Phi, psi and omega in degrees: 000129178227140168254120183245117178263126185257121179053031177072009185240284186277140179241132175253133172261114186236152171219100188240147174240135177251124180228090182068251180255011181248140174238131177216156179149211180229152173222117186050040176085353180264139179288138181236134171227124182213160173250139179226141182221132176283121184252358180170187180296115179062023181233141185219157173239128182241133175244112184226123180052046180060020175249139182257134180229130172262123185240133176233129175277109184276315184209141178225122173246093186290331179294319180270354183057050178235138178231148169241122180234154171249127176243115184051040176088351181260131185275139177226141174256127182244129172252119186252131176232133177261184184297331180286324175297318179296319179297313178299320179296315180296329178274355181077021183251010186289338180254006185292330181276348181292129181283129179284121181253123183252344186227150167243121182246157179294126180283347181198163175293146179180192181241131178284111181273322184204142175250122188260358181230167177227163180299137180089352181283138177272133180232156176252158177304129179096350177292145179288134182252310180202165179249126181241124177268126179215132180053044178063022177234142175270125180243123177270118177273130184251157180292129179279354185202166170283144178171188178242134180290118180276315183207135172260109184274325182291153177237134179301133177088003181255154177276145178230154178261163176302138180069010176286137180295131179247314184218140175246141175261000000 
């Protein structure tokens, strides 16, 4: 059993079996019978209900259970959860393994060009925090986690050393 969320909106409840070039099972309670063929590296051809689909696996993050696929040239982001993910979520244990990150430190020596957040600001994982110039390149440091900025230690226009504290959550 898998719950697949497409582009963060629609969710499919699926139970599929793959047997060579055949796919069978259910999707949202409807029976599915399809043929699938590997046509190249990370590329597949699917025949479902007399409809033909060309599928390409663009990116796979197996740790986060996220996939980016192209279906007939259109990109989709898939978030996959299995029965164990659902069980952990229902028990409230789905975030217990997540490492609590309290600090953002300089990954290399450089100059703080711009600070993009302020104390008390809520940020999501992947949000831009600050711009650090190192080796004549601008590097945007992103948030490693969801959280609230407790303290901005870095100052715009100052030099920092590797592993120097920049921001606290």
